[in-house]
C-alpha positions in Angstrom: -4.6 -28.6 -47.7 -6.0 -25.0 -47.1 -8.6 -26.3 -44.7 -6.0 -28.1 -42.6 -3.8 -25.0 -42.5 -6.7 -22.9 -41.2 -7.6 -25.5 -38.6 -4.0 -25.3 -37.4 -3.5 -21.8 -37.2 -6.3 -20.0 -35.4 -7.3 -16.6 -36.5 -8.0 -14.0 -33.9 -8.8 -10.3 -33.6 -5.8 -9.4 -31.6 -2.3 -9.3 -32.9 0.0 -12.4 -32.8 1.3 -14.0 -29.6 4.9 -12.5 -29.8 3.6 -9.0 -30.4 1.0 -9.3 -27.7 3.2 -10.8 -25.0 5.8 -8.1 -25.7 3.4 -5.2 -25.3 2.1 -7.0 -22.1 5.4 -7.2 -20.6 6.4 -3.6 -21.4 3.0 -2.3 -20.0 3.7 -4.2 -16.8 7.2 -3.2 -16.6 6.5 0.6 -16.8 3.5 0.5 -14.5 4.2 -2.1 -11.9 7.8 -3.6 -12.0 9.7 -0.3 -12.3 7.9 1.5 -9.5 8.3 -1.5 -7.2 11.9 -1.8 -7.9 12.5 1.5 -6.7 11.5 0.4 -3.2 14.2 -2.2 -3.5 16.7 0.4 -4.8 16.0 2.7 -1.8 16.3 -0.2 0.7 19.8 -1.0 -0.6 21.1 2.3 1.3 20.4 0.3 4.4 22.8 -2.4 5.7 21.2 -5.8 6.4 21.4 -5.1 10.3 19.6 -1.8 10.0 17.1 -3.3 7.6 16.3 -6.0 10.3 16.3 -3.5 13.0 13.6 -1.3 11.3 11.3 -4.2 10.3 11.5 -6.0 13.7 10.7 -2.9 15.8 8.0 -3.4 18.3 5.9 -0.6 17.0 6.3 -1.9 13.4 5.5 -5.3 14.4 2.3 -4.3 16.2 1.1 -2.4 13.0 1.7 -5.6 11.0 -0.2 -7.7 13.4 -3.2 -5.0 13.4 -3.1 -4.5 9.7 -3.1 -8.2 8.6 -5.6 -9.1 11.5 -8.0 -6.6 10.9 -7.9 -7.1 6.9 -8.5 -10.8 7.3 -11.4 -10.2 9.7 -12.9 -7.7 7.4 -12.6 -9.9 4.5 -14.2 -12.8 6.1 -17.0 -10.7 6.9 -17.3 -9.3 3.6 -17.4 -12.9 2.0 -20.5 -13.8 4.5 -22.5 -10.8 4.0 -21.4 -10.1 0.3 -22.6 -13.5 -0.7 -26.0 -13.0 0.9 -26.4 -9.5 -0.7 -25.3 -11.0 -4.1 -27.8 -13.7 -3.6 -30.6 -11.4 -2.7 -29.9 -9.2 -5.8 -29.9 -12.0 -8.2 -32.8 -14.3 -6.8 -35.5 -11.9 -5.6 -37.3 -9.0 -7.0 -38.3 -6.2 -4.5 -39.0 -2.5 -4.5 -35.8 -0.5 -4.6 -33.6 -3.5 -5.9 -32.0 -1.1 -8.4 -31.2 1.5 -5.6 -29.7 -1.3 -3.6 -27.6 -2.6 -6.4 -26.4 0.9 -7.0 -25.4 1.4 -3.3 -23.2 -1.6 -3.5 -20.9 0.3 -5.8 -20.8 3.4 -3.6 -17.4 2.5 -2.0 -15.9 2.5 -5.4 -16.8 6.1 -6.0 -16.7 7.7 -2.6 -13.3 8.9 -1.8 -11.8 7.1 1.1 -11.2 10.3 3.1 -14.9 11.0 3.2 -15.9 7.5 3.9 -13.5 7.8 6.9 -14.8 11.0 8.1 -18.6 9.6 7.8 -17.6 6.6 9.7 -16.0 8.3 12.3 -18.7 10.7 12.9 -21.1 7.7 13.1 -19.2 5.4 15.3 -17.5 8.0 17.5 -18.5 7.9 21.4 -20.8 10.9 20.7 -21.9 9.6 17.3 -25.4 8.3 16.3 -24.3 4.7 16.5 -21.4 4.9 18.7 -23.5 6.2 21.5 -25.7 3.2 21.5 -23.0 1.0 22.9 -21.4 0.8 26.4 -18.0 0.3 24.7 -15.8 2.2 22.1 -16.1 1.4 18.6 -14.2 4.2 16.8 -10.5 4.5 17.7 -10.3 0.9 18.4 -9.4 -2.1 16.2 -13.3 -2.6 15.9 -13.6 0.6 14.1 -10.6 -0.4 11.8 -12.6 -3.4 10.8 -15.8 -1.7 10.1 -14.0 0.8 7.9 -12.1 -2.1 5.9 -15.5 -4.0 5.6 -17.1 -0.8 4.1 -14.6 -0.4 1.4 -14.1 -4.2 0.8 -17.9 -5.3 0.4 -18.4 -4.5 -3.3 -15.3 -6.8 -4.3 -17.2 -9.9 -3.0 -20.6 -8.9 -4.2 -19.5 -8.2 -7.7 -17.5 -11.4 -8.2 -20.3 -13.6 -6.6 -23.2 -11.9 -8.4 -22.3 -12.9 -12.1 -21.8 -16.6 -11.1 -25.3 -16.6 -9.6 -26.7 -14.8 -12.7 -25.3 -17.5 -14.8 -26.0 -20.3 -12.9 -28.5 -22.9 -14.5 -31.7 -23.5 -12.6 -32.0 -26.9 -14.3 -29.4 -28.2 -11.8 -31.5 -27.0 -8.9 -34.7 -28.5 -10.4 -32.8 -31.8 -10.9 -31.7 -31.8 -7.2 -35.3 -31.1 -6.0 -36.6 -33.7 -8.2 -34.3 -36.3 -6.6 -35.5 -35.2 -3.0 -33.1 -33.0 -1.7 -34.5 -29.9 0.2 -33.4 -26.3 -0.4 -30.6 -26.4 2.2 -29.0 -29.4 0.7 -29.5 -28.3 -2.6 -27.5 -25.0 -1.7 -24.7 -27.0 -0.1 -24.4 -29.9 -2.8 -25.0 -28.0 -5.9 -25.0 -24.1 -5.6 -22.1 -23.6 -3.3 -19.5 -25.5 -4.9 -20.0 -23.5 -8.0 -19.9 -20.3 -5.9 -16.4 -21.2 -4.1 -14.1 -20.0 -6.9 -15.7 -16.5 -6.9 -16.1 -16.4 -3.3 -12.2 -17.0 -2.9 -11.7 -14.3 -5.6 -13.9 -12.0 -3.7 -12.2 -12.7 -0.5 -8.6 -12.2 -2.2 -9.5 -8.9 -3.7 -11.1 -7.6 -0.4 -8.2 -8.7 1.6 -5.5 -7.2 -0.6 -7.5 -4.1 -0.8 -7.6 -3.7 3.1 -3.9 -4.2 3.5 -3.2 -1.1 1.7 -6.2 1.2 2.8 -5.3 4.4 4.4 -7.8 7.0 3.8 -10.8 5.5 5.5 -9.0 4.0 8.3 -6.6 6.8 9.4 -9.5 8.9 10.8 -11.4 6.1 12.6 -8.3 4.3 13.9 -7.1 6.9 16.3 -3.7 6.3 15.3 -2.4 5.1 18.8 1.1 3.5 18.5 1.2 -0.3 19.4 -2.9 -0.1 19.5 -4.4 1.3 16.5 -1.6 2.3 14.2 -1.8 0.6 10.8 1.4 -0.1 8.7 0.4 2.3 5.8 0.0 5.1 8.3 3.5 4.0 9.7 4.9 4.3 6.4 3.4 7.7 5.7 4.8 8.8 9.2 8.3 7.8 7.9 8.0 9.5 4.8 6.9 12.8 6.6 10.1 12.4 8.7 12.1 12.0 5.5 13.1 8.7 6.4 12.8 7.1 3.2 15.1 4.0 3.7 12.8 3.1 6.6 9.6 3.7 4.8 10.7 1.5 2.0 12.0 -1.1 4.4 8.6 -1.4 5.9 6.8 -1.2 2.6 8.9 -4.1 1.3 7.7 -6.3 4.1 4.2 -5.3 3.4 4.8 -6.0 -0.4 6.4 -9.4 0.0 3.8 -10.4 2.6 0.7 -9.2 0.5 2.4 -11.1 -2.6 2.8 -14.3 -0.8 -0.7 -14.2 0.5 -2.0 -13.5 -2.9 0.0 -16.1 -4.3 -1.4 -19.0 -1.9 -4.8 -17.7 -2.5 -4.5 -18.0 -6.2 -3.2 -21.6 -5.8 -6.2 -22.4 -3.6 -8.4 -20.9 -6.1 -6.7 -22.7 -8.9 -7.1 -26.0 -7.1 -10.9 -25.3 -6.2 -11.5 -24.4 -9.9 -9.7 -27.6 -10.9 -11.8 -29.7 -8.5 -15.2 -28.6 -9.2 -14.7 -28.2 -12.9 -13.8 -31.9 -13.4 
């Protein structure tokens, strides 16, 4: 009887479910739901007509296209190069490996404003790298993509790297013993295991890029209809004491980001389900 009881009731170090879920909901409500609810509260000062007029303004729509477009491209670039960097750090031993591994985390520690100034100095028309190209990099969407790639790279590397470290080499050996070459082994054996981690890294890099301000504002040039990102437009509204206008734009960005993250999480769940079966 006692043995059956302990089998049915699992003992854990943490408190019971009711206490844990109550603390979790309270914590999330104070830190996330309460601040976000203030956006909707401030926007309620606007009529529906004024709300639609603000969020559909041509300048605002142009900032949406630029923000989402550059964030998506930067996340795609990070997925490709971040996976390669994670592969190199896990599979090879070379001089300076620890240094390279530490440099990956530099965008986490570096203030975004410092990163923006450094990138602008490098890619400006008279910068060390910018003067090597016949076209402008800074103060264009290309410069924005570079800045977003810089701040988003660690998210991909740090999500893919643990999966590669924990990957069993026995599967690769079995594939090789069956006659598969290295490329086929990677595509058929290794890559399916990396897909959930890659999707997670993409989602984190993309969501981080959507709200990035400090590193972009310097290199973008902030030209309306051309290189003006949505976070900068929100800050401009706040500086003009147009709080309802700023919150209206912020709500559109918030809802769009939430829907994109929800879709990516569903895709990730489906990928986990497919490759875990």
